[in-house]
C-alpha positions as CSV (number, residue, x, y, z in Angstrom):
1,X,1.6,7.3,-87.3
2,X,0.7,3.6,-87.3
3,X,0.9,1.7,-90.5
4,X,-2.7,1.5,-91.9
5,X,-1.7,0.1,-95.3
6,X,-4.0,-2.6,-96.6
7,X,-2.6,-6.1,-96.8
8,X,-3.7,-8.7,-99.3
9,X,-6.5,-10.2,-97.2
10,X,-8.0,-6.8,-96.2
11,X,-7.8,-5.7,-99.8
12,X,-9.8,-8.7,-100.9
13,X,-12.3,-8.1,-98.1
14,X,-12.7,-4.5,-99.2
15,X,-14.0,-5.5,-102.6
16,X,-17.0,-7.3,-101.2
17,X,-19.0,-4.1,-101.0
18,X,-22.0,-4.8,-103.2
19,X,-20.6,-3.1,-106.3
20,X,-22.5,-3.5,-109.6
21,X,-20.4,-5.4,-112.1
22,X,-21.8,-7.2,-115.1
23,X,-20.2,-9.8,-117.3
24,X,-21.7,-12.3,-119.8
25,X,-25.2,-10.9,-119.0
26,X,-25.0,-11.6,-115.3
27,X,-24.3,-9.5,-112.2
28,X,-21.2,-10.5,-110.4
29,X,-22.0,-11.3,-106.7
30,X,-18.3,-11.3,-105.5
31,X,-15.5,-10.3,-107.8
32,X,-12.9,-12.0,-105.5
33,X,-14.5,-15.4,-106.3
34,X,-15.9,-15.0,-109.8
35,X,-13.8,-16.9,-112.5
36,X,-13.4,-13.7,-114.5
37,X,-11.7,-11.7,-111.8
38,X,-10.6,-13.9,-108.9
39,X,-6.9,-14.5,-109.9
40,X,-6.4,-11.0,-111.0
41,X,-7.7,-9.9,-107.6
42,X,-5.2,-12.2,-106.0
43,X,-2.4,-10.7,-108.1
44,X,-3.3,-7.3,-106.8
45,X,-3.5,-8.7,-103.2
46,X,0.0,-9.9,-103.7
47,X,1.1,-6.3,-104.2
48,X,-0.5,-5.3,-100.9
49,X,1.2,-8.1,-99.1
50,X,4.6,-6.9,-100.4
51,X,4.0,-3.6,-98.6
52,X,4.3,-5.5,-95.3
53,X,6.9,-8.2,-96.3
54,X,10.2,-7.5,-94.5
55,X,12.1,-8.3,-97.7
56,X,10.3,-5.7,-99.8
57,X,8.7,-3.3,-97.3
58,X,11.6,-0.7,-97.1
59,X,12.0,-0.5,-100.9
60,X,8.3,0.0,-101.4
61,X,7.3,2.3,-98.5
62,X,8.3,5.4,-96.6
63,X,6.9,8.1,-94.4
64,X,5.6,11.2,-96.2
65,X,5.8,14.8,-94.9
66,X,2.5,14.4,-93.1
67,X,3.7,11.4,-91.2
68,X,1.8,8.9,-93.3
69,X,3.4,5.6,-94.1
70,X,2.6,4.9,-97.7
71,X,4.0,3.5,-101.0
72,X,6.8,5.8,-102.2
73,X,4.9,6.8,-105.4
74,X,1.7,7.6,-103.5
75,X,3.2,10.7,-102.0
76,X,4.6,13.8,-103.8
77,X,8.4,13.6,-104.3
78,X,10.3,16.6,-103.0
79,X,13.7,15.7,-104.5
80,X,15.0,13.8,-107.5
81,X,16.4,11.2,-105.1
82,X,12.8,10.7,-103.7
83,X,11.5,10.4,-107.3
84,X,14.1,7.8,-108.2
85,X,13.2,5.8,-105.1
86,X,9.5,6.0,-106.2
87,X,10.5,4.8,-109.6
88,X,12.3,1.8,-108.0
89,X,9.2,1.1,-105.9
90,X,7.0,1.1,-109.1
91,X,9.4,-1.4,-110.7
92,X,9.4,-3.7,-107.6
93,X,5.6,-3.9,-107.7
94,X,5.6,-4.3,-111.5
95,X,7.9,-7.3,-111.4
96,X,5.3,-9.2,-109.5
97,X,3.2,-9.2,-112.6
98,X,6.1,-9.3,-115.1
99,X,5.0,-5.9,-116.4
100,X,1.6,-7.3,-117.6
101,X,-0.6,-5.3,-115.2
102,X,-0.6,-1.6,-116.0
103,X,-3.3,-0.1,-113.9
104,X,-2.1,-1.3,-110.6
105,X,-2.8,0.8,-107.5
106,X,0.4,3.0,-108.1
107,X,-0.9,4.2,-111.5
108,X,-3.5,6.6,-110.1
109,X,-0.9,7.8,-107.5
110,X,0.5,9.8,-110.4
111,X,-2.5,12.1,-109.9
112,X,-3.6,11.6,-106.3
113,X,-0.3,12.8,-104.9
114,X,-1.0,16.2,-106.3
115,X,-4.0,16.4,-103.9
116,X,-1.5,16.8,-101.2
117,X,1.1,19.0,-102.9
118,X,-1.4,21.5,-104.4
119,X,-4.9,21.2,-102.9
120,X,-5.7,24.8,-103.8
121,X,-5.7,23.8,-107.4
122,X,-9.1,22.3,-106.6
123,X,-10.5,25.4,-104.7
124,X,-13.2,25.7,-103.5
125,X,-12.9,22.0,-102.9
126,X,-9.3,22.1,-101.5
127,X,-10.4,20.4,-98.2
128,X,-11.8,17.5,-100.3
129,X,-8.4,17.2,-102.0
130,X,-6.6,17.1,-98.7
131,X,-9.0,14.6,-97.1
132,X,-8.9,12.3,-100.1
133,X,-5.1,12.3,-100.2
134,X,-4.9,11.3,-96.5
135,X,-7.5,8.5,-97.0
136,X,-5.8,7.4,-100.2
137,X,-2.2,7.4,-99.1
138,X,-2.7,6.0,-95.6
139,X,-4.2,2.8,-97.0
140,X,-2.7,2.8,-100.5
141,X,-6.2,2.6,-101.9
142,X,-6.7,1.3,-105.4
143,X,-8.1,4.0,-107.7
144,X,-8.6,3.9,-111.4
145,X,-9.8,6.6,-113.7
146,X,-12.2,7.0,-116.6
147,X,-11.4,10.0,-118.8
148,X,-12.4,9.1,-122.3
149,X,-15.9,9.8,-123.7
150,X,-17.4,6.8,-125.6
151,X,-16.9,6.8,-129.4
152,X,-20.4,8.3,-130.0
153,X,-20.8,11.5,-131.9
154,X,-17.3,12.6,-131.2
155,X,-17.5,15.0,-134.1
156,X,-19.9,17.2,-132.0
157,X,-18.9,19.3,-129.0
158,X,-19.1,17.5,-125.7
159,X,-22.1,19.5,-124.5
160,X,-24.2,18.4,-127.4
161,X,-24.0,14.7,-126.4
162,X,-25.6,14.9,-123.1
163,X,-27.5,11.6,-123.6
164,X,-24.1,9.7,-123.5
165,X,-21.3,11.7,-121.9
166,X,-21.0,12.2,-118.2
167,X,-22.7,15.4,-117.0
168,X,-24.4,16.8,-113.9
169,X,-28.1,16.4,-113.9
170,X,-28.9,18.4,-110.7
171,X,-27.5,19.2,-107.3
172,X,-28.8,19.1,-103.8
173,X,-27.6,19.6,-100.3
174,X,-25.9,16.1,-100.3
175,X,-24.0,16.4,-103.6
176,X,-24.3,16.3,-107.3
177,X,-26.3,13.8,-109.4
178,X,-24.6,12.6,-112.5
179,X,-25.5,10.5,-115.5
180,X,-23.6,9.3,-118.6
181,X,-20.8,6.8,-119.6
182,X,-17.1,6.8,-119.6
183,X,-14.3,4.5,-120.7
184,X,-11.9,2.8,-120.5
185,X,-12.4,1.5,-117.0
186,X,-9.4,-0.8,-116.9
187,X,-9.2,-2.8,-113.8
188,X,-12.1,-0.9,-112.2
189,X,-13.9,-4.1,-111.1
190,X,-11.0,-4.5,-108.6
191,X,-10.6,-0.9,-107.5
192,X,-11.9,1.0,-104.5
193,X,-13.0,4.0,-106.5
194,X,-12.8,5.7,-109.9
195,X,-11.6,9.2,-110.7
196,X,-13.8,10.8,-113.4
197,X,-12.8,13.8,-115.5
198,X,-12.2,14.8,-119.2
199,X,-9.0,13.8,-121.0
200,X,-6.5,16.2,-122.6
201,X,-8.0,15.7,-126.1
202,X,-11.3,17.4,-125.0
203,X,-11.8,21.2,-125.0
204,X,-14.9,22.3,-123.1
205,X,-16.6,25.5,-124.2
206,X,-17.2,28.2,-121.6
207,X,-20.8,29.2,-121.3
208,X,-22.0,25.9,-122.9
209,X,-20.2,22.9,-121.3
210,X,-20.4,23.7,-117.6
211,X,-22.5,20.6,-116.8
212,X,-19.6,18.5,-118.2
213,X,-16.8,20.4,-116.5
214,X,-16.5,18.0,-113.6
215,X,-13.8,16.1,-111.7
216,X,-14.9,13.7,-108.9
217,X,-14.2,10.5,-107.2
218,X,-16.8,7.7,-107.1
219,X,-16.4,4.7,-104.8
220,X,-17.2,1.6,-106.7
221,X,-20.2,0.8,-104.6
222,X,-21.9,4.1,-105.4
223,X,-25.6,3.4,-106.2
224,X,-26.2,4.0,-109.9
225,X,-22.6,3.2,-110.8
226,X,-22.5,0.2,-113.2
227,X,-19.6,-1.6,-114.9
228,X,-20.1,-3.4,-118.2
229,X,-17.1,-5.7,-118.6
230,X,-15.5,-7.1,-121.8
231,X,-15.0,-10.8,-122.2
232,X,-12.7,-12.3,-119.6
233,X,-9.4,-13.8,-120.7
234,X,-8.9,-15.1,-117.2
235,X,-12.2,-17.0,-117.3
236,X,-11.3,-18.5,-120.7
237,X,-7.8,-19.7,-119.5
238,X,-7.8,-23.5,-119.2
239,X,-4.7,-23.8,-117.0
240,X,-1.6,-22.0,-115.8
241,X,0.5,-24.1,-118.1
242,X,-1.5,-23.2,-121.2
243,X,-2.2,-19.5,-120.2
244,X,0.4,-18.5,-117.7
245,X,-0.3,-14.7,-117.9
246,X,-4.0,-14.4,-118.9
247,X,-5.0,-16.8,-116.1
248,X,-3.8,-14.3,-113.4
249,X,-3.1,-10.8,-114.9
250,X,-6.2,-10.0,-116.9
251,X,-7.1,-6.5,-115.7
252,X,-10.6,-6.5,-117.3
253,X,-11.6,-3.4,-119.3
254,X,-15.1,-2.0,-118.9
255,X,-17.4,0.8,-119.7
256,X,-18.6,2.7,-116.6
257,X,-22.2,4.0,-116.6
258,X,-23.7,6.4,-114.1
259,X,-27.4,6.3,-113.8
260,X,-28.5,9.3,-111.7
261,X,-25.7,8.6,-109.3
262,X,-25.3,10.8,-106.3
263,X,-21.7,12.0,-105.8
264,X,-21.4,13.5,-102.3
265,X,-19.9,17.0,-102.1
266,X,-16.9,15.7,-100.2
267,X,-16.0,13.6,-103.3
268,X,-16.1,16.6,-105.7
269,X,-12.9,18.3,-106.9
270,X,-14.1,20.4,-109.9
271,X,-17.7,21.4,-110.4
272,X,-19.0,23.4,-113.4
273,X,-15.6,25.1,-113.8
274,X,-14.6,25.0,-117.4
275,X,-11.2,26.6,-116.9
276,X,-10.2,24.2,-114.2
277,X,-11.5,21.2,-116.0
278,X,-9.6,22.2,-119.2
279,X,-6.3,22.9,-117.4
280,X,-6.0,20.4,-114.6
281,X,-4.0,17.9,-116.7
282,X,-0.9,20.1,-117.2
283,X,-1.3,22.0,-113.9
284,X,-1.6,18.8,-111.7
285,X,1.6,17.2,-113.0
286,X,-0.4,14.0,-113.7
287,X,0.9,13.5,-117.3
288,X,4.5,13.9,-116.1
289,X,4.1,11.4,-113.3
290,X,1.8,8.9,-115.0
291,X,4.3,8.2,-117.7
292,X,7.0,7.5,-115.1
293,X,4.7,4.7,-113.8
294,X,3.7,3.5,-117.3
295,X,7.2,3.7,-118.7
296,X,8.7,1.8,-115.7
297,X,6.1,-0.9,-116.0
298,X,6.8,-1.1,-119.7
299,X,10.6,-1.5,-119.0
300,X,9.8,-4.4,-116.7
301,X,7.6,-5.9,-119.4
302,X,10.5,-5.7,-121.9
303,X,12.8,-7.4,-119.4
304,X,10.5,-10.5,-119.7
305,X,10.3,-10.2,-123.4
306,X,14.0,-10.0,-123.9
307,X,14.6,-13.0,-121.8
308,X,11.8,-15.0,-123.5
309,X,13.1,-14.1,-127.0
310,X,16.6,-15.2,-126.3
311,X,15.4,-18.4,-124.7
312,X,13.0,-19.2,-127.5
313,X,15.7,-18.7,-130.2
314,X,17.9,-21.1,-128.3
315,X,15.2,-23.6,-128.0
316,X,14.7,-23.4,-131.8
317,X,18.4,-23.8,-132.4
318,X,18.6,-20.5,-134.3
319,X,20.3,-18.4,-131.7
320,X,23.6,-18.6,-133.6
321,X,22.1,-17.2,-136.8
322,X,23.3,-13.6,-137.6
323,X,19.8,-12.2,-138.2
324,X,18.4,-13.7,-135.1
325,X,21.2,-12.4,-133.0
326,X,20.6,-8.9,-134.5
327,X,16.9,-9.2,-133.6
328,X,17.7,-10.2,-130.0
329,X,20.1,-7.3,-129.8
330,X,17.3,-4.9,-131.0
331,X,14.9,-6.1,-128.4
332,X,17.6,-5.6,-125.8
333,X,18.2,-2.1,-127.1
334,X,14.6,-1.3,-126.9
335,X,14.6,-2.6,-123.3
336,X,17.7,-0.5,-122.5
337,X,16.1,2.6,-124.0
338,X,12.9,2.1,-121.8
339,X,15.0,1.9,-118.7
340,X,17.2,4.9,-119.7
341,X,14.1,7.0,-120.3
342,X,12.6,5.9,-117.0
343,X,15.9,6.8,-115.2
344,X,16.2,10.2,-116.8
345,X,12.6,11.0,-116.0
346,X,13.3,10.4,-112.3
347,X,16.6,12.3,-112.2
348,X,16.1,15.2,-114.6
349,X,13.1,16.9,-113.1
350,X,11.1,20.1,-113.2
351,X,9.2,21.9,-110.5
352,X,5.8,20.3,-109.8
353,X,2.8,21.4,-107.8
354,X,3.3,22.8,-104.3
355,X,7.1,22.5,-104.2
356,X,7.3,18.9,-105.5
357,X,9.4,17.7,-108.4
358,X,8.0,15.8,-111.4
359,X,9.7,14.4,-114.5
360,X,10.3,17.0,-117.3
361,X,7.3,17.0,-119.6
362,X,9.7,16.6,-122.6
363,X,10.9,13.3,-121.2
364,X,7.4,12.1,-120.3
365,X,6.2,12.9,-123.9
366,X,9.2,11.0,-125.4
367,X,8.5,7.9,-123.3
368,X,4.8,8.2,-124.1
369,X,5.4,7.9,-127.8
370,X,8.3,5.4,-127.5
371,X,6.2,2.8,-125.7
372,X,3.5,2.7,-128.3
373,X,6.1,2.2,-131.1
374,X,8.4,-0.2,-129.2
375,X,5.8,-2.8,-128.4
376,X,4.7,-3.0,-132.0
377,X,8.4,-3.6,-133.0
378,X,9.0,-6.2,-130.3
379,X,6.0,-8.2,-131.4
380,X,7.1,-7.9,-135.1
381,X,10.5,-9.3,-134.2
382,X,9.0,-12.2,-132.2
383,X,6.7,-13.1,-135.1
384,X,9.5,-12.7,-137.8
385,X,12.2,-14.6,-136.1
386,X,10.3,-17.3,-134.1
387,X,8.1,-18.0,-137.1
388,X,5.6,-20.7,-136.6
389,X,7.3,-22.1,-133.5
390,X,4.7,-20.6,-131.0
391,X,2.0,-22.4,-132.9
392,X,3.8,-25.8,-132.8
393,X,2.5,-26.8,-129.4
394,X,-0.1,-29.3,-128.3
395,X,-3.6,-28.1,-127.7
396,X,-3.4,-28.2,-123.9
397,X,-1.6,-29.6,-120.9
398,X,-3.9,-32.6,-121.1
399,X,-2.1,-33.9,-124.2
400,X,1.0,-34.3,-122.1
401,X,-0.9,-36.2,-119.5
402,X,-2.2,-38.7,-122.1
403,X,0.1,-41.8,-121.9
404,X,-0.5,-42.7,-125.6
405,X,0.5,-39.2,-126.8
406,X,3.4,-38.5,-124.4
407,X,6.0,-40.6,-126.2
408,X,5.2,-38.8,-129.4
409,X,5.3,-35.4,-127.8
410,X,8.6,-36.2,-126.0
411,X,10.1,-37.1,-129.3
412,X,8.7,-34.6,-131.8
413,X,8.3,-31.5,-129.6
414,X,11.6,-31.4,-127.8
415,X,13.7,-28.3,-128.0
416,X,17.3,-27.9,-129.2
417,X,18.4,-27.5,-125.6
418,X,15.4,-28.8,-123.6
419,X,12.8,-31.5,-123.1
420,X,9.5,-31.3,-124.9
421,X,7.6,-30.3,-121.8
422,X,10.0,-27.4,-121.2
423,X,9.8,-26.2,-124.8
424,X,6.0,-26.4,-124.8
425,X,5.9,-24.5,-121.5
426,X,8.1,-21.8,-123.0
427,X,6.2,-21.3,-126.2
428,X,2.8,-21.4,-124.4
429,X,4.2,-18.4,-122.4
430,X,5.4,-16.7,-125.6
431,X,2.0,-17.2,-127.2
432,X,0.2,-15.7,-124.2
433,X,2.3,-12.5,-124.7
434,X,1.7,-12.0,-128.4
435,X,-0.9,-14.4,-129.8
436,X,-3.8,-15.2,-127.4
437,X,-6.7,-12.9,-126.9
438,X,-4.8,-11.6,-123.9
439,X,-1.7,-11.0,-126.0
440,X,-3.8,-9.2,-128.7
441,X,-5.4,-7.0,-126.1
442,X,-1.9,-6.0,-124.9
443,X,-0.8,-5.2,-128.4
444,X,-3.8,-2.8,-128.8
445,X,-3.4,-1.5,-125.2
446,X,0.2,-0.5,-125.6
447,X,-0.6,1.2,-128.9
448,X,-3.4,3.3,-127.4
449,X,-2.4,3.3,-123.7
450,X,-1.3,6.9,-123.8
451,X,-4.1,8.2,-126.0
452,X,-4.6,8.3,-129.7
453,X,-1.5,8.7,-131.8
454,X,-2.2,12.2,-133.0
455,X,-3.0,13.4,-129.5
456,X,0.2,12.0,-128.1
457,X,2.1,14.1,-130.6
458,X,-0.1,17.2,-130.2
459,X,0.3,17.1,-126.5
460,X,4.1,17.1,-127.0
461,X,3.8,20.1,-129.3
462,X,1.5,22.0,-126.8
463,X,3.9,21.3,-124.0
464,X,6.8,22.6,-126.0
465,X,4.8,25.8,-126.7
466,X,3.7,26.3,-123.1
467,X,7.2,25.6,-121.7
468,X,9.1,27.8,-124.2
469,X,10.9,24.9,-125.9
470,X,9.3,25.7,-129.2
471,X,10.5,29.3,-129.0
472,X,14.0,28.2,-128.2
473,X,14.1,25.8,-131.1
474,X,12.7,28.4,-133.4
475,X,15.4,30.9,-132.2
476,X,18.1,28.2,-132.9
477,X,16.9,27.8,-136.4
478,X,16.8,31.5,-136.9
479,X,20.4,31.7,-135.6
480,X,21.5,29.3,-138.3
481,X,19.7,31.2,-141.0
482,X,21.2,34.5,-139.8
483,X,24.7,33.3,-140.8
484,X,24.0,34.0,-144.5
485,X,21.9,36.0,-146.9
486,X,21.5,36.3,-150.7
487,X,25.0,37.9,-151.0
488,X,26.8,35.2,-149.0
489,X,28.1,34.8,-145.4
490,X,27.0,37.6,-143.1
491,X,29.1,36.4,-140.2
492,X,31.6,33.7,-139.2
493,X,34.9,32.4,-140.6
494,X,33.7,31.0,-143.8
495,X,35.2,32.0,-147.2
496,X,33.0,33.7,-149.7
497,X,32.6,32.0,-153.1
């Protein structure tokens, strides 16, 4: 089959489809040219160009079992070696944004691949699943998802909040008409379509919540589909020198609203089926695979942070201090742990849908909790051991261009091992990772990326119960307690008192 994968230019052209995106009270005419989105769009376009670059093409792509040339993670993996190759392809793409773009096109591949491996999971819409996989994989389309209900009346059952939560209004011969809002539509302004469903924290009630028991794919130009964006860090960035990350990697978050939007039948995967809507998360293998992508991206991010931390300490002249050395070692250990978890997820697998292999759910759950805790610790180490250094920089690159200020800056802002310009450049980058609005968003994002803290842990418990791990651990505890009773040792070589 000929290679139909999008390249950077065709990706940018595909976004000019009349989608409805609002920011700062105005409708965006072209997201590829608007100051809030244009450089982020070009960062994604760079990923698509890498699919065709002879230097990176073979590491990123392969031919799936249907003869489709696609990104390695976009297809189901049949062996651990294939899954490891997919992990490496995730890492190669992530390095192009230094780990600071999470919802890149490979993220939703964690789910979309299952449309090929087990389309019957979506019966009677199995043909829709097959068709969407072929369309998705052949072009490496960019899909996002919206799974979370807005924080409105969450104390009530989902079916009692029909004025806010996404639900079917009616159906006709063309499809289903839906209304309601979903979040958090990260990056959706730059995607081709959005997958809509309920997340794992929601339990729909049979006989009551059928109108909410949905899973469907909505192209971003769907009439009645509206994105309300948060403030743009990219638009606020004054220059690459002052905002080297936020000026190009701000994957804007948004609330997605459907206003009587028609979803054609061919885009429906689950319709008014409470059992399927409640169970598709564990059955699809999405959780297992999504955290391989998320964890690998996080490991790349820690690669950057470890390098920055060591370089910043050296610039401060504190890299020889024992406490600072210990802190650098701790960041390196967190980085090493992220990579180790990513590797074991790819190599220690469990059976997935339709004869595929997916990471063991225990490993996925461990990485899911680790990432939320590790980023908080990395940021704490930066703040503790770099102190006020990230704040001791001129207001902008224009200060360095001022001939009256430059001699003062060169003298008083120099680093222990570098010029003033190099030191300022370094700490502007450090501040963009932890201190700017962009950095603050990443702090919150890593903390809640995998869901609320309780749900992350409850999902791990439920997975252990479903898979038998909880029973095995209970039996092991029982075995220990069976060694003795009130009268002493019941078995074993131990001497009685």
